N, C-alpha and C positions, 0 to 999 in steps of 0.2 A: 835194635840192630842198625837201626837208621843214624844213633849216633854216631856209634863205634864206625861205621863208616864213615860219618864227616869228618872225625878222629882222626884216620889211616889217610885220608885226604889231606888234611891238615899238615899230620907228618910230610908224606910226600911233597905238600908244596913248599916247606919249609928248608927239604931237601935240594930241590930244583932251584930256588930263590938266589942261592947264595952262587952257582955259578951262571945261571940266568941275567941277574942285576949287575953282576961284576961286568960280562959281555957288550950286555947292552950299553952299559953309560959307557965306558969305558972306551968305545969304541970309533965313534964318528965324532965330527967337528962340529964343533957349537956355536953358533951363530949370535945367540941372544945368552946371557947372564939369568940364569935360576938362583931365588934367594929363598929358603923353606922360609915359612910367617905363621904356624900354626896361631891358635888364638892358646893362650894359657888354659886354658881349662879345655882341649884339643877331641877330649873322650871322655862323654860323661853317659851313668847310666840311672834314670828315674828309679823311683820306688817301684813301679811296675814295671820295670824290666827293661824299657822301651830305651835303645841305645841311640845317642845323636854322638856321631865322630864327625870334625873337620879337622882338615889337612886344606894348606895353601902354601903359594907361594907367588915374588912377586917376578914377572919377568923384563929384562928390560933390552930393547931390542930395538934395531934402528926405526925411524917412526914411520919411513919409504917400506920398509918389508910390513910392519904393520898397519898401514893403511892397504894396502893392498889384498892383507888376508880377511881384513873384517868385514864381514859378507857372511849371510846365512849358509852359505854354502860351504866355508870353512868351518862356522858353527859347527856343522855335519862332519863335516871331516877330523873336528876334532872328539867329535864323538867315537868318531870310529877307531882313530888311536888310542882313544882309551881302551878298548875292548884288544888293539892289536896289542899295545903294550902287555894287556894281562897273559895274551895267551905266551906270546915270546917269555916273556918275566918267567915266566913259569914252566918255560919248555915245555909248552902245549899239554902240562898235564890239564892246567884248564883249556874247556875249547867254548867258544861262543858260539852257537847256533843260530841264525837270523831267522825270524817268521814275523810275513806281514802284519800282525798284530803284536809284537813283541819280541824277546831277544831272551835264550834259554843261555842258561851258563851252567857249565858240565863238566865234571873229572872225569877225563879219559873219554869223552864225548861218550859217558855211561851215566853215569850218577849224576841226575838233577840236583845240581847247588844251589841253585838261584834262576826262577823264572820271571821276566820282569813286562810290563805290560811296553806297549810303543812311545818311541821318546816322544816328549813335546816340548815345542823350541820356542824361545821367547828370546826379541831380541828388537834392540834400538839400535843410535850413533854412538851407546855411550857401554852397553852393557849386552851380555849375551847367556841365557840359559838353558842348557839341556837337561831336563829330568827324566828319568825312569821309574815308574810306581811298581813295586816289587807284588809279586804274587804267591808267590808260595814256592817249595823246595825243601830237603833237608836241613839246610842253616836256621829255616826259618819255624820260629813258635808260633804266629801268628800270620792265618794267610792275608792277603789285601790289606798290609799298613807297611807305611813308611814308607821310603824314596831313594834313593841315588840319582846325587847332581852336580851339574860342575858349573860353577856362577863363574863367568869373564865379563871384567871391569877395567874400562881404561883410564889410565891415570894421565895426569898430567905431563905434557911432554920435557925435557929439560930448559935448559934455556935459549940456548942457541936453535931449536926445534931438529936436532939431528936424531934423538935418543926419544923414547920413548917408554912407559912403564905398563903394563898389564898383570893387574890381581886375578889370582885364578884359585878359586876354591874346589875340594872337590869333596861333599857331603852328603855321610848317610844318617838319615832324620826318621824318629820313630818306629825303630827297625827292631825285634824281639828275636833277638837270636835262641835259638834251640840247645844249644850249647850251655849258655846261662840258666835256663831255666829248669833244663833237664839233671844235668848235672852239677851245677854253682855259677856264680860269676868270675872264683876266681881263674878258673878254670879257661872259660872263657877270655878273660883278659891277659892270659899267658900264653894262646894260642890263636885264636879268630883275628880278635881284638889285634894283638899285634902285629898278627902276619899283615893284616890290614893297612895298618900305619906305615909301613916299612913298604908295603908293594906302591901305596899312593904317593909316599914322598918319593920315591926310585922313576913314579911313573910322572909328574912335576919336573924332577930336574931334566927328563927327560925330553920335555917342551921347548929347552932352551935349541933342541936341531931346527927347532920350526920345520919337522919332517911330519907332514899332516898325511894321515892316511885317505887313501879314493874311499868316498861313501858310497856302501851298499845298495842307498837307496837316493838321492842326489834327489830332495823332492822339492828346496829352495833354490831361488839364485839372490832374491831380491828382495832387503829389509820389510818392504810390504808388505812380503809375504807370509811375515811372521807375525803372531801379539807381540804388544808393547812388554818388557817383565815391570816387574812393579817401581813405581817411584822409591827413591829413599833406601836407607836402609833397613833391609828386615833384620836385622841383625844386631843392634846401636851395641852393645857389648864387647865385640868384636873391634867396636872402631880404632882400638889401639894398634891393629897388625896394619893398617892401611900407611 
């Protein structure tokens, strides 16, 4: 019954996405320019069933705008923007409920698709990361495994300093999908995985508006209040996307 419920939700999402994505992406003025830069192998599944999916984009925006928004507070706002976009693009088939110790992603406010632990933040002058560790849900085959992460890295300004580039990645890693384990990998690839990629690409393109949602928590204001991100590229195989 749980898998049947998940498939019905995915069908409803696919129906809602067509209208929701067109409405969100075609309506507002863009300040930045977003170009999708996925790695060549953007979605993979290991022999044990663990999924890793990475969608990425380069944003080119006025350097003055980037200087104003590069802060932990706005990293929190970016995180909130992701959840807001997910609700809007699915015409609120997906609903996100905030808790002090995590986030619940539900269908129609009732069906617990995914539950995440509280977000973790890392930031310095060049990189910002927000990560939600997966707890449970009907889309999950293994509880307490995997995470969802948004990784933002500053690139070099252009020659005259008027424009700046930011590389944004949305990654799901070490995730064990229930559909793949109970029905089959092909079904997962053609349903849940495909929808995730479409939604994430739409989210990355929407960032060109620089319309960041207000944070639900607002814990941080200064970079010194959050840990530093890891040094170097954690994913050297993706260097060609830079």
